[in-house]
Steps between C-alpha positions, in 0.01 A plus 500: 500500500302350785427163343483325163341178382659267249357203315779258417503194275807275484523194277774239483495204259735205495516270196687172525642281221368184668237412758571613853351226715534659844602853598520731801490880487524792742321816385589838647222697331321662793647821644599499864265706718654831603381821660523677162337235277201273518396219269123547459437208264715215379455189288737245349378283213709192418470280191503201518318463829721423796507181701585689821504872574567675829543862607798550730762755607873479435770556763479876448121521542424532129185324376563207268293236325636144496387285204530135414394371160471123478362456149712501182511839330705680235390850589442687824335841509471716811290817486495728803258793520470746786392843609746688720454821693820696563518781758750784505788450740635782713836639396799374698772752575851353483605680817230316699623152406784286635825553306590216262833432675326438833248259344780323312694448821193382695428230244856389421529120502660381823409130497248542784122527518369856451318673782122460510436857376731439200367158407274603207760726338779244555333262252626722221859492625751256356843381607 
């Protein structure tokens, strides 16, 4: 496989027992760009229409859409459609990677700031 294209449709509907007067939402419905995948087209349709909508990135660099609805509503529907192209990744041989024990020890919590070259990976570490 050299590459494949996928058309994806994702729908989420919320139905409330009473009017929701004001709401905020964070949508993680756009794939993060990577060397092995590319989002060729993307659209998010929201009903009812939003009061405010902004495209942002979270702390890990993932795309997100921030919504604010300021009109009363009893239902919220979010439909995301996209076309993704996925490329084959080269095989990784276990003997060419860092042993798990060494990585574990490098990222062990020590109550100090991680080194600059470990900063991104350290976000996934917990006490």
